[in-house]
N, C-alpha and C positions, 0 to 999 in steps of 0.2 A: 463563182466561188471561191472564197479569199483565206482557207484554212488547209492545215498539213491533211485534213483527212478529205477525200476525195467528193463526198456527199454531203458537205457542209456549207449552209447557206448565209451571203452576206447578210449585212445591214438592209441593203432594199433588198433583198430576195426575200422570198417567204416560202418555209418548208410546208410540201403541201400538206404534210400531219398534223399542222396547227390549224387548218379548217374544219379536222372533226367536230362532230357535235357528240359524239361517242357520249355516254353516261355508262360505260363501264368502269371507270375507275371511281367514279364519284365515291368520296367519303372511305376506299381503300386505302392501306400504305402500304407505296409500291416501294422497292428500293432495287438496286441496277448493280449488276458483276458483271466486270469487262466492258470492253472497248467498244462504242455501239457504231457501225460503221456509217450510219445515216445522219447521227447529227452527235455532237458535244456531250457529255453528261449535264451540264447545266441546263444546255436546251433541253434534255428530255425530260430535267426536273420541272421546269418550267412548264413542259405541255403537260405532263402526269397533271401539275396545279393547278395550269389552265381548264382542266375537264373533271374539277372537283376532287380530285383524289390529292394524296399525303406522301409528298416525297420526303424520303429517309437515306440516309446516308449507308445507316448499317439496316442489318437483320434479326428482330426480334419476337419475341412470342407474339407481338401486332403485327407484323407483317401480315400481308393476306397475299400481295404479287410479289413478284422476283423475276425481273428481265434480264434476261444476258444475253449475252451475246456467242453463245454455244448451242447449234444448230438443235442435238438429240444430247440432254442433259441427260439420260437413261445410256448410253452406249459409255457415261467415263464409268471409274472406277475412281476411287477417295481420292489418291494421288492428284488425280486429271483436274478435280477441281478445287475454285477459289474457295476461299476461307469461308466467305457470303453462303455459297452455295452448301457446304458442309453444315453450316449452320441451318442453312433452313431445312437440308434434306432431316436432319435431326432432331428438329421439332414438329416434321410430320412426322417419323418413325415414333419418339418418343414419347412424344406430349398430345400424339392423336391432332396434330394442328392439321389445316387445309393450304397452306402456303401453293399458290397457282405457279405457275414456274410457265416462264412466257421465253418464247427466241424471238430475236428482234424482227423475225418475216410477221412472225404470229403478232405482235405487236402491230405493225403495221396494217393485217388483215384486220383485227378489230375496230382501227379509226380508220382506216381506208376502204376496206373491204377487198383488198390489194397490196401486196407488194409496193410501195411506193418507192422505194431509192434502188436502185444498183447496184450490185456489189460488183466489185473489181477483181 
């Protein structure tokens, strides 16, 4: 591991999440909010793209999935939410969108069937 993140992989190592053959993200617009413990943001975007998803930097009305580092967003009040999370919640509430919120553990479970990274 060569990054400041304890679970980031070097060029010679392969993050086990990249071995997934999940089609969950195929054709879906996916955005991220918060730092992930298992990989850098650019790695997460590559992962989603490799699985047929469309990784975007911002939340828009076209967003299907927002991946967050917050274990349970429903326990947060708006002052604790990132601007992306606030936007996604507003789109769901005001425009009847159905943006799916996934935390990092749920992402790993979709891809691997179990959490792939240990958090320290």
